[in-house]
C-alpha positions as CSV (number, residue, x, y, z in Angstrom):
1,M,0.0,0.0,0.0
2,E,2.8,2.4,0.8
3,K,4.4,1.8,-2.6
4,E,1.0,2.4,-4.3
5,T,0.6,5.6,-2.3
6,R,4.0,6.8,-3.4
7,V,3.3,6.1,-7.0
8,F,0.0,7.9,-6.8
9,K,1.6,11.0,-5.2
10,D,4.5,11.1,-7.7
11,S,2.0,10.9,-10.5
12,V,-0.3,13.6,-9.1
13,Y,2.6,16.1,-8.4
14,A,4.1,15.4,-11.8
15,Q,0.8,16.5,-13.3
16,L,0.6,19.6,-11.1
17,A,4.2,20.4,-12.2
18,R,2.9,20.8,-15.8
19,I,1.2,24.0,-14.7
20,G,4.4,25.1,-12.9
21,K,6.4,24.5,-16.1
22,A,3.9,26.4,-18.2
23,I,4.2,29.5,-16.1
24,S,7.9,29.3,-15.4
25,S,8.6,31.6,-18.4
26,P,8.2,35.4,-18.1
27,R,7.1,35.4,-21.8
28,R,4.4,32.9,-21.2
29,L,3.2,34.8,-18.2
30,E,3.0,37.9,-20.4
31,I,1.0,35.9,-23.0
32,L,-1.4,34.7,-20.4
33,D,-1.9,38.3,-19.2
34,I,-2.6,39.5,-22.7
35,L,-5.1,36.7,-23.2
36,M,-6.9,37.8,-20.1
37,Q,-8.2,40.6,-22.3
38,G,-9.7,38.2,-24.9
39,S,-8.8,36.0,-27.8
40,K,-6.0,37.0,-30.1
41,T,-4.1,35.6,-33.1
42,V,-0.6,34.3,-32.9
43,E,0.5,37.3,-35.0
44,T,-1.1,39.8,-32.6
45,I,0.4,38.1,-29.6
46,A,3.8,38.1,-31.3
47,R,3.5,41.8,-32.0
48,E,2.4,42.8,-28.5
49,T,5.2,40.7,-26.8
50,D,7.9,41.8,-29.3
51,M,8.6,38.2,-30.2
52,S,8.8,36.4,-33.5
53,V,5.8,34.4,-34.6
54,A,7.9,31.2,-34.4
55,N,8.8,31.8,-30.7
56,T,5.3,32.9,-29.9
57,S,4.0,29.6,-31.4
58,Q,6.4,27.6,-29.3
59,H,5.2,29.3,-26.1
60,L,1.6,28.8,-27.0
61,Q,2.2,25.2,-27.7
62,T,3.5,24.8,-24.1
63,L,0.4,26.6,-22.8
64,L,-1.8,24.3,-24.9
65,E,-0.1,21.2,-23.5
66,S,-0.8,22.4,-20.0
67,R,-4.4,23.1,-20.9
68,L,-4.2,26.7,-19.9
69,V,-5.2,28.0,-23.3
70,E,-7.3,26.8,-26.2
71,Y,-7.6,27.9,-29.8
72,E,-10.0,27.9,-32.6
73,K,-9.6,28.4,-36.4
74,R,-11.3,31.3,-38.0
75,G,-10.5,31.1,-41.7
76,V,-6.8,31.1,-42.1
77,Y,-6.1,32.4,-38.6
78,S,-5.8,30.6,-35.2
79,Y,-7.3,32.6,-32.3
80,Y,-6.0,31.7,-28.8
81,K,-7.8,32.3,-25.6
82,L,-7.7,31.3,-21.9
83,A,-9.2,27.9,-21.3
84,D,-11.7,29.3,-18.8
85,R,-12.4,31.8,-16.1
86,K,-10.5,29.7,-13.6
87,V,-7.3,30.3,-15.5
88,A,-7.8,34.0,-15.4
89,N,-8.4,33.9,-11.7
90,F,-5.3,31.8,-11.2
91,I,-3.1,34.3,-13.1
92,L,-4.7,37.2,-11.1
93,S,-4.0,35.4,-7.8
94,L,-0.4,34.7,-8.9
95,Q,0.1,38.4,-9.6
96,L,-1.4,39.4,-6.2
97,L,0.7,36.8,-4.4
98,A,3.9,38.0,-6.1
99,E,3.1,41.6,-5.1
100,K,2.8,40.5,-1.5
101,R,5.8,38.3,-1.3
102,I,8.4,39.6,-3.8
103,T,10.1,42.8,-2.5
104,E,11.7,43.5,-5.9
105,L,8.3,43.7,-7.5
106,Q,7.1,46.1,-4.9
107,K,10.1,48.3,-5.5
108,L,9.6,48.2,-9.3
109,R,6.1,49.5,-8.9
110,E,7.0,52.2,-6.4
111,E,9.7,53.5,-8.7
112,I,7.3,53.7,-11.6
113,Y,4.8,55.8,-9.7
114,T,7.4,57.9,-7.9
115,N,9.1,58.7,-11.2
116,R,5.8,59.7,-12.8
117,D,4.7,62.4,-10.4
118,N,3.2,60.1,-7.8
119,I,0.2,59.2,-9.9
120,E,-2.8,58.5,-7.6
121,Q,-4.8,55.3,-7.7
122,I,-8.4,54.6,-6.8
123,K,-9.6,51.4,-5.2
124,M,-12.3,49.4,-6.9
125,S,-14.6,49.6,-3.9
126,E,-14.4,53.4,-4.0
127,L,-15.0,53.4,-7.8
128,I,-18.1,51.4,-7.5
129,V,-19.6,53.8,-4.9
130,R,-18.7,56.9,-7.0
131,M,-20.0,55.4,-10.2
132,K,-23.3,54.7,-8.5
133,E,-23.4,58.4,-7.5
134,G,-22.5,59.4,-11.1
135,N,-19.7,61.8,-10.1
136,V,-16.8,60.1,-12.0
137,T,-16.0,59.4,-15.6
138,L,-14.4,56.0,-16.3
139,I,-12.3,55.5,-19.5
140,D,-10.9,52.3,-20.9
141,V,-7.6,53.1,-22.6
142,R,-7.0,49.6,-24.0
143,P,-7.2,48.9,-27.7
144,K,-10.8,49.1,-29.0
145,E,-11.1,45.4,-29.7
146,E,-10.3,44.5,-26.1
147,Y,-13.0,46.9,-24.9
148,E,-15.5,45.3,-27.2
149,M,-14.7,41.8,-26.0
150,M,-15.1,42.7,-22.3
151,H,-15.1,45.9,-20.3
152,I,-16.2,47.4,-17.0
153,P,-19.9,48.5,-17.3
154,G,-20.2,52.3,-17.8
155,A,-16.7,52.7,-19.1
156,N,-16.0,54.7,-22.3
157,S,-13.6,53.3,-24.8
158,I,-10.8,55.8,-25.5
159,P,-7.6,54.0,-26.6
160,L,-4.5,55.7,-25.4
161,E,-3.4,56.6,-28.9
162,D,-6.7,58.4,-29.4
163,L,-6.9,60.1,-26.1
164,E,-5.7,63.6,-27.1
165,K,-8.3,63.6,-29.9
166,H,-11.1,63.0,-27.4
167,L,-10.2,65.4,-24.7
168,A,-12.9,67.8,-25.7
169,T,-15.5,65.1,-25.0
170,L,-14.4,64.7,-21.3
171,P,-15.9,66.8,-18.5
172,I,-13.2,69.2,-17.1
173,N,-15.1,69.5,-13.8
174,Q,-15.3,65.8,-13.1
175,E,-12.6,63.4,-12.0
176,I,-11.5,61.0,-14.8
177,V,-10.6,57.4,-13.9
178,A,-8.5,55.5,-16.4
179,Y,-7.9,51.8,-16.5
180,C,-6.1,49.4,-18.7
181,R,-5.0,45.7,-18.6
182,G,-4.2,45.7,-15.0
183,R,-1.1,45.5,-12.7
184,C,1.5,44.7,-15.4
185,C,0.3,47.5,-17.8
186,L,1.2,51.2,-17.9
187,L,-1.3,52.4,-20.4
188,S,-3.5,54.0,-17.7
189,V,-0.4,55.6,-16.2
190,E,0.4,57.3,-19.5
191,A,-3.3,58.3,-19.9
192,V,-3.3,60.0,-16.5
193,E,-0.2,61.9,-17.4
194,I,-1.8,63.2,-20.6
195,L,-5.0,64.2,-18.8
196,R,-3.2,66.0,-16.0
197,A,-1.1,67.9,-18.6
198,H,-4.3,69.2,-20.1
199,G,-5.8,70.3,-16.8
200,F,-8.0,67.3,-15.9
201,K,-8.1,65.8,-12.5
202,A,-7.3,62.2,-13.2
203,V,-6.4,59.0,-11.3
204,R,-5.9,55.4,-12.4
205,L,-7.7,52.2,-11.5
206,E,-5.0,49.6,-11.1
207,A,-7.5,46.7,-11.2
208,S,-8.3,45.0,-14.4
209,V,-11.6,44.0,-16.0
210,Q,-11.0,40.4,-14.6
211,E,-10.6,41.8,-11.1
212,W,-13.9,43.7,-11.5
213,L,-15.6,40.5,-12.7
214,S,-14.3,38.6,-9.7
215,Q,-16.1,41.0,-7.3
216,N,-19.4,40.4,-5.7
217,D,-22.1,39.8,-8.3
218,D,-24.6,42.2,-6.6
219,E,-22.1,45.1,-6.6
220,Y,-21.3,44.3,-10.3
221,N,-24.9,44.3,-11.3
222,N,-25.8,47.4,-9.4
223,A,-22.9,49.3,-10.8
224,H,-23.9,48.0,-14.3
225,N,-27.4,49.3,-14.0
226,C,-26.4,52.7,-12.8
227,C,-23.3,53.3,-14.8
228,N,-25.0,52.7,-18.2
229,K,-27.4,55.6,-17.3
230,K,-25.0,58.1,-15.8
231,N,-21.5,57.7,-17.1
232,S,-21.5,57.3,-20.8
233,I,-20.0,60.2,-22.7
234,I,-19.4,58.8,-26.2
């Protein structure tokens, strides 16, 4: 029986290690973070990670073998996506754990914000309250296609590259909250810098859409109902 138990444990942990292997690469972690925004082609992932299509395909193959991602053919293109919501929650939990335990990561984040005029953040709980009150404007500065796949209810899609062209549509007397892909993304930081330079009061929401979706369903639905009425500007 002891031998059988040992064989069983060895087999179980060997399978668990497949996940560990899959996320042991910084590049694969970046790919998973990108796929949290929605499905993308190999070519798009390669462009966003500054890798060749060949290298990207190899990393995706490893993620496929560990069942963390799936793909589907649409014409001549293969679109990759996270296998399910549990994978997204796992990646989010990993990021939060690293922030708590890895001092170097904490320092990296502090340096970014200190070097960029101490850009303020807003907590998700506070954002929910203020959106219910209708006294804040929320903008999603990710690419348009990511917004269309999934976004925080009530958010206005203004990709970072188009932000300066849309400044006239934003209320100068109301605080602007910008959000992007989450904790490993700086698009919202750049957006806040642009807004402040043009006289707007702006802060960033560090949380991602996935973090929003992981919150209490009642809060999500209540915010959804009220945001769609009060906060749309475009």
